[in-house]
N, C-alpha and C positions, 0 to 999 in steps of 0.2 A: 356623608354622600361620597361615593366613590367617583372620580372623574374618569371620564372615557377618553380613550385615546384617540387623537385626530386620525382620519382616515389616511392621511398621507405617511404619519409615522407609522400606523400598522401595517400599510403595505411596504414600507421600507423595512421593518423588521421582519416580515414574512419574506421578502427579497433575500435578505441577509441570511436567514436561516436556510432557505433553499440553496444558496451559493454555499453553504457550510457543509454540504455532503461530501466528505473525504473518504467515504467507504472504500472506495477504489484503492486509496493510498494505503488505508489500515491493511485492507486485504492483500494488496501487492506486497506490502511489507513482509508480512507474515508467510506469504507464498515464497519470497525471496529467500527468507530464513530457512524455510522446509527445503527449498531447494540446495542450498549449501549443505543442509545436513543430511540430505538423501543422495548428495552427489557420489559418495563414495570413492572408489578408486577412479581416477582420471587417467587419461593416456600419456602420451610423450610431452604435451604441453598442457599441464594441469591448469594453470592460471588463465591461460587463453581459452581452454575448454569451459571453465566455470564461468568466465565472463559472458561467453556465448551461451552457455546453459541458463544463466540468469536472465540475459536480455531476450533471448528466444522464448523462454517459458513465459515471461512477462507479456510479449507479443501474443504467443498462443492463447493465453488466458484472457488477454484484451479482446482479441477476435471472438472467443467464446461468449464473453459478456455482452459484446456488442450484438452478437447473433441472438443470444438470449433475449435481450431488451428489443431488439427489432422484430424478432418472429414469435417472441413469446407474449409479453404484455403489450407492446405497441400495435401489433397486428390487429389485435381486437378492437383497439380505441381508435386508430386513425389509419389513414393510408400514407404508405411509405413514399416520400418524395426525398429529393436529395437534401432538403434543409433537415428533416428528421433525421436521417441517417448521419449527417455531419454531427449534429448536436448529440446523439448518441455516442458516435466515436469520441467526442471531446470530452463528454461526461465520463466515459469509462476509462480515458487516457491515463488516470493517475496509477493505475495498475501498472503499466509500463513504467511511469516515472518512478514508481517506488523501487524497480530494479536496478535503476541507475546507481544510486549511491553505494549499495553493495557491490555492484559490478566494479565501480571506479575504486573502491577499497581493494579489491583483489588485484585490479590493474597496478596500483602504486605500491602494493606491498612489497615488492623488491627494493623500492627507495625507502622503505622503513626497516630493512634488514629481517624481513620476515620470510620464513620457509612458507611452504605450501600449505601445512597445517596452520600455521599463524595467520596465513592470509584467509583461510575459511573461519577461524575464529573472529577476525576483524570483520569479515563480511557479515557473519552471523550478528555480531554486535552493532554493526551499523544498522542492518535491517531491523534489529529489536528496538533500537533507538528512533528509527524512522516509523516504525509501526506507533511507538509511544507518541512521538511528536505530531504525526498526523491526527491522531483521536484527540491531542489536546488542542491543535489548531482548530478542528472541526467543533470543538465543544466551545472555544472562545468565540469563534466566528459567529456561531448560533447565539451567542449571549448566554450560555449557561452560567449558572452559579458555580462558584470555585468548588464547592463540595462535590457537583458532578464531574467538573473538569478533573479533580484528583480521583475520583471513582474510575472514571474512564481511562485515566492514565494508568492506574494500578491494575485494572482489568487486562488491559494491553501488556502491561510489563509481565503480569503472572503468566499470560499466554506465551510471551516471548521467552520467559525462563523455562517453561515446559518444553519449547523446541530446544532450547540449550541443553536441558536435562535429557532429551533424546538423544542428542549429539554425543553426550558423555557416556549414555547407556550404550549406544551403538558402537563406540570406540573405533570409528574407522575414519 
């Protein structure tokens, strides 16, 4: 005979899974890696420009995702009020948060003795590590079995390695 889970425990588990949505973090990390790869030749202040490009791109994509949530799916379901707008803004904020570690990596790269090219590689590496980290955090927080945790980490690592492969192929 199968034991049924108490309602409170089931509700707590459902809430934990709902809070485990790190999609924005995974997406934002992939976006940050793509920004670094696609940055190409920068101007007179390449590090500052790359930091600004990472953060501003994260902000623009955050606004785009908030807009899509509010006026796409949400508009049909409920009225827009301040609480809903703030909730969606908070839910999508990991897109911006994911751009911060690669931007910080670029900013501190001179302290590590890296040239601009080295700073780009460091930023891509940090972004890919973030992408894998966000996916693992989401899986663990949702209570996923270890096989699924390893699976999502592997898929995100392969996606990150594809971005790195593109950087190598573009040679800029």
